[in-house]
N, C-alpha and C positions, 0 to 999 in steps of 0.2 A: 709123760703121757705122750699116749700113742694116736697117730692122727691115720687116720682109714681114711680111705677115697670112697664114701658112700655119695654119691649123686641126685639121688632120688629126687630129693627136694627141687634139685635143680631142673633137672628132666622134666619132674612132673609139672613145675611153672608154666617152664618153657613151653610144654604140650599143651597145656589150657591155656596159655596166653595165644598160643599160634590159631589153633584151633577155637579162641571166640571171636581171634579175628577172621577166618576162614567166615565163620557162619556169620558175622554181620556186614560183609561187606554185599554189595547186590552184581548181580549180573553186567550191570550196566561201567558199571567199574572195573571188572575185568576187563570189556570191550575198552575202555578208556585206556587202561593201562597198557596192552595189547597194542592198541595205536602210537601210543606217545613212546614205546620202545621201538616200535619200528622205524618210525621218524626219528627217533633220537640216534637208530645203529647206521639210517642213511645219511643222514647230515654229519656223523661222526668217518664215516668210512669217506664221503665226498668231500670231507675236510685233509682228512689224509691223505689221500690220494690228489688232491688241490696243490699239498703244502710240498707232499713228494718230488709231485710236477714242475716245480716251481725252483727247487731246490736240487734237483738233479741235474742241472744246466751250468751249475757253480763247481 
């Protein structure tokens, strides 16, 4: 039995899911996601910086 690597079904399913999600997300959700990502990045950077400064002296 020969197996071919035809991924059209999985690519079509993934593309359809992504397009459906994009179509159903409101603009306020995009803004909320951007703000939360920025806050998370700042907190992550701050925690990494603080831990680096605390462990540098040892």
